[in-house]
C-alpha positions in Angstrom: -55.1 174.0 -44.0 -56.0 175.2 -40.5 -57.3 172.4 -38.3 -60.8 172.7 -36.8 -60.7 173.6 -33.1 -63.2 173.9 -30.4 -62.2 177.5 -29.5 -65.3 179.0 -31.3 -67.8 176.8 -29.4 -69.8 178.5 -26.7 -73.0 178.0 -24.8 -74.6 180.9 -26.7 -73.8 179.3 -30.0 -75.0 175.9 -28.8 -78.3 177.1 -27.5 -78.9 179.3 -30.6 -78.8 176.2 -32.7 -81.7 174.6 -30.7 -84.3 176.6 -32.6 -86.5 175.3 -35.5 -84.9 177.8 -37.8 -81.4 176.4 -37.2 -80.0 173.0 -38.2 -79.0 172.0 -34.7 -82.7 171.6 -33.7 -83.3 169.1 -36.6 -80.1 167.2 -35.8 -81.2 166.8 -32.2 -84.7 165.8 -33.3 -83.3 163.2 -35.6 -81.1 161.7 -32.9 -84.0 161.6 -30.4 -86.3 159.9 -32.9 -83.5 157.5 -33.7 -83.1 156.6 -30.1 -86.8 156.1 -29.5 -87.2 153.9 -32.6 -84.2 151.8 -31.6 -85.7 151.3 -28.1 -89.1 150.5 -29.6 -87.9 147.9 -32.1 -88.4 145.2 -29.5 -92.0 146.3 -28.8 -93.3 146.6 -32.4 -93.4 144.0 -35.1 -90.3 143.7 -37.2 -92.2 144.5 -40.4 -92.7 148.1 -39.1 -89.0 148.7 -38.4 -88.1 149.5 -42.0 -91.0 152.0 -42.7 -90.2 153.8 -39.4 -86.6 154.1 -40.4 -87.5 155.3 -43.9 -89.9 157.9 -42.3 -87.2 159.2 -40.0 -84.7 159.5 -42.8 -87.1 161.4 -45.1 -89.6 163.4 -43.0 -87.2 165.0 -40.5 -85.0 166.7 -43.2 -88.1 167.4 -45.3 -89.8 169.3 -42.4 -86.6 171.1 -41.7 -86.4 172.3 -45.4 -90.1 173.4 -45.4 -89.8 175.4 -42.2 -86.5 176.9 -43.3 -84.2 175.4 -40.7 -82.0 173.7 -43.3 -80.2 174.9 -46.4 -81.1 173.1 -49.6 -77.9 174.4 -51.2 -75.6 172.9 -48.6 -77.6 169.6 -48.9 -76.8 169.5 -52.6 -80.4 170.0 -53.7 -80.1 173.4 -55.4 -77.5 175.6 -57.2 -75.9 172.5 -58.7 -73.2 172.9 -61.4 -74.3 170.0 -63.6 -71.5 170.4 -66.1 -68.8 170.1 -63.5 -70.7 167.5 -61.5 -71.3 165.2 -64.5 -67.7 165.6 -65.8 -66.2 164.5 -62.5 -69.0 162.5 -60.9 -69.6 160.0 -63.7 -65.9 158.9 -63.7 -66.0 158.6 -59.9 -69.2 156.5 -60.0 -67.7 154.0 -62.5 -64.5 153.7 -60.5 -66.4 153.2 -57.2 -68.7 150.6 -58.9 -65.6 148.5 -59.7 -64.1 149.0 -56.3 -67.2 148.0 -54.4 -67.9 144.9 -56.5 -64.3 143.7 -56.0 -64.5 144.3 -52.2 -68.0 142.8 -51.9 -67.1 139.7 -53.9 -64.2 139.0 -51.6 -66.3 139.4 -48.5 -69.4 137.3 -49.2 -67.7 134.1 -48.1 -67.5 135.2 -44.5 -71.3 135.4 -44.1 -72.4 133.5 -41.1 -74.0 130.2 -42.0 -76.5 130.1 -39.2 -77.9 133.7 -39.8 -80.6 133.9 -42.5 -79.6 136.2 -45.3 -82.1 138.7 -46.7 -82.9 138.3 -50.3 -82.0 141.0 -52.8 -84.5 143.9 -53.0 -86.0 144.8 -56.4 -84.5 147.6 -58.3 -87.4 150.1 -57.4 -87.3 149.2 -53.7 -83.5 149.6 -53.7 -83.8 153.0 -55.5 -86.3 154.2 -52.9 -84.3 152.9 -49.9 -81.1 154.3 -51.2 -82.7 157.7 -51.8 -84.1 157.9 -48.3 -80.8 156.9 -46.7 -78.8 159.3 -48.9 -81.2 162.1 -48.1 -80.5 161.4 -44.4 -76.8 161.5 -45.1 -76.9 164.8 -47.0 -79.1 166.2 -44.2 -76.3 165.4 -41.7 -73.6 166.9 -44.0 -75.6 170.1 -44.8 -76.7 170.6 -41.2 -73.2 170.3 -39.8 -71.9 172.4 -42.6 -74.3 175.2 -41.7 -73.5 174.9 -38.0 -69.8 175.2 -38.6 -70.4 178.3 -40.7 -72.3 179.8 -37.8 -69.3 179.5 -35.5 -67.7 182.8 -34.4 -64.5 181.5 -35.9 -65.4 179.0 -38.6 -62.7 176.6 -39.7 -61.1 176.6 -43.1 -62.9 174.2 -45.5 -66.0 173.8 -43.3 -67.5 171.5 -46.0 -64.7 169.1 -45.6 -65.0 168.8 -41.8 -68.8 168.7 -42.0 -68.8 165.8 -44.5 -66.5 163.6 -42.4 -68.2 164.5 -39.1 -71.5 163.5 -40.7 -69.9 160.2 -41.8 -68.8 159.6 -38.2 -72.3 160.3 -36.9 -73.8 157.9 -39.5 -71.5 155.0 -38.7 -73.3 153.9 -35.5 -76.6 153.7 -37.4 -75.0 151.4 -40.0 -73.7 149.2 -37.1 -77.1 148.9 -35.6 -79.0 148.4 -38.9 -76.9 145.5 -40.2 -75.9 142.4 -38.3 -73.4 140.8 -40.8 -69.9 142.2 -40.8 -69.7 142.2 -44.6 -72.9 144.2 -44.9 -71.6 146.7 -42.4 -68.4 147.1 -44.4 -70.3 147.4 -47.7 -72.6 150.1 -46.2 -69.6 151.9 -44.7 -67.9 151.9 -48.1 -71.1 153.4 -49.6 -71.1 156.1 -46.9 -67.4 157.0 -47.6 -67.7 156.9 -51.4 -70.8 159.0 -51.5 -69.1 161.4 -49.0 -66.2 161.8 -51.4 -68.5 162.2 -54.4 -70.5 164.9 -52.4 -67.3 166.7 -51.5 -66.3 167.1 -55.1 -69.7 167.6 -56.7 -72.1 168.7 -53.9 -74.8 167.0 -55.9 -77.4 164.9 -54.0 -78.8 163.3 -57.1 -75.4 161.9 -58.3 -74.9 160.5 -54.8 -78.3 159.0 -54.9 -77.5 157.4 -58.3 -74.3 156.0 -56.9 -75.9 154.8 -53.7 -78.8 153.0 -55.5 -76.8 151.4 -58.3 -73.9 150.3 -56.2 -76.2 149.0 -53.5 -78.2 147.0 -56.0 -75.1 145.6 -57.6 -73.8 144.5 -54.2 -77.1 142.8 -53.3 -77.1 141.0 -56.7 -73.5 139.8 -56.1 -74.4 138.6 -52.6 -77.5 136.7 -53.9 -75.6 135.0 -56.7 -72.8 134.1 -54.3 -75.3 132.4 -52.0 -76.9 130.4 -54.8 -75.0 127.1 -55.5 -73.7 127.7 -59.0 -71.9 124.4 -59.2 -73.2 121.2 -57.8 -70.8 119.2 -55.8 -69.9 115.9 -57.4 -71.9 113.2 -55.9 -69.9 110.5 -54.1 -69.7 107.4 -56.2 -71.9 104.7 -54.9 -70.3 101.4 -54.5 -72.4 98.7 -56.0 -72.5 95.5 -54.1 -72.4 92.4 -56.1 -75.9 91.1 -56.9 -77.1 88.6 -54.3 -78.4 85.4 -55.7 -82.1 85.2 -55.7 -84.0 83.2 -53.2 -85.1 80.7 -55.8 -81.5 79.8 -56.7 -80.6 79.5 -53.1 -83.5 77.1 -52.6 -82.6 75.1 -55.7 -79.1 74.7 -54.3 
């Protein structure tokens, strides 16, 4: 496999991508909105941070698709081979479920005691959240894929390079979004596993299913681990011998 090089990059190629009909424009817009929302998190109430993040994840790629600057095929939204996707994807999903549960179960003990842990989200909320985040991730993959194809000398397997470059771009957002180390590791594993699934199936909907179900299972595992399942044995109370009553003392 020929490695990807920077020989095909040029200023003409770069500036040609900064057009609403090209994916580079939407990538730049997403990064700018991300920086502005990150800077404004200290100025707005915390309850508005999640809706703003969801809006950026969904509406930027959605507008790019409507205008025609993004390819729905490269994002795994159309031209899906469902027979091949389900044949390979279902097996990968079950294997990844087991792996994530084992890793998450071994990491829950290192959660900081002084940091309040968020409660597990309901299944519907987890489904919506995972769909928006996965939509953002396939947007990064598809946009970079299309940009690599537009190079004067595109690399071999541009989808492979685009998927892992997109994962590298998404990692800083995971680091900023979560504070606990274990949650960062769990989200990073979700990113990597959905990237592998997307590489073999190019199916956004299977990646969404994996993201939502695995994320919900991880949250349930964390919540159950934080609840004291077994009460610690109470220390035996030493009974002092009964003191004689005041009447007996007075009689003596």
